[in-house]
N, C-alpha and C positions, 0 to 999 in steps of 0.2 A: 666743266666736266659733265659727262653724261653718265647717269646711273641707271642700273636695272634693279627694279624693286620687285621682289617676289612676295606675294601676299595671299592671304585667305580673305574672302569677302565678308566673313562673319567672325566676330571675336568670341561668340558663345560656343560654337561647335569646335570639337577637336580638329586640329589641322590634319589634312590628308593630302598626300602627294598628288593624287588625281585631281584635286580641286584647286591646286595652286595656280594662281594667275600672275601675269607680269605686266608691269607698266614701266615706261622709260621716261626719265625727266632730266632736265639740266639744272645743276646746282653747283655751288662753290665747294661743298664738301658732302661726305656721306651723312654727317650729322644733320646738316641743313636739309638734305633730301629726305631723311627720315622724319624730321620735324614738319616739313611741308605736307607729306602724306598723312601723318598723324593728325595734323590740324584740319585738313580738308576732306578727309574720308573716314569712314568707320572701319577701315580694313585692319586686319591683324597682320602686321609686317613680319615676314620670316627672315628676309635677307636684303641688304642693300649692297649692291656690287658695282664698283667703278668699272666702266667700260672704256678701253682705249686700244689703240693699235689694231692688231688683227682681230681681237675680240669684238671691237666696235664695228669693224668692217663686216664681220660675219653676221652680227645682229642686224645691221642695216639691210642685209639681203633678205631678211625674213619679211614675209607679208604682214606680220603683226607689228613690225617696228613703226611706232608713231610716238613722238614726244608729247607727253602730257603737260599741260600748262595749268597752273593754279593761280 
């Protein structure tokens, strides 16, 4: 499955919608996706969302869509 992870790049500062960033990764479950990001980055994770069907097709059309590998 492909997951969209919304995060803040800093755990110290309060989260702000304007500074939310996104990465995409492939994992077997949302829990594994969260664990991969937590293990390999200093990011403050806000949301891990599974992408499939039309949602995945829409995200693939974005210029920012690139699968992250850890």
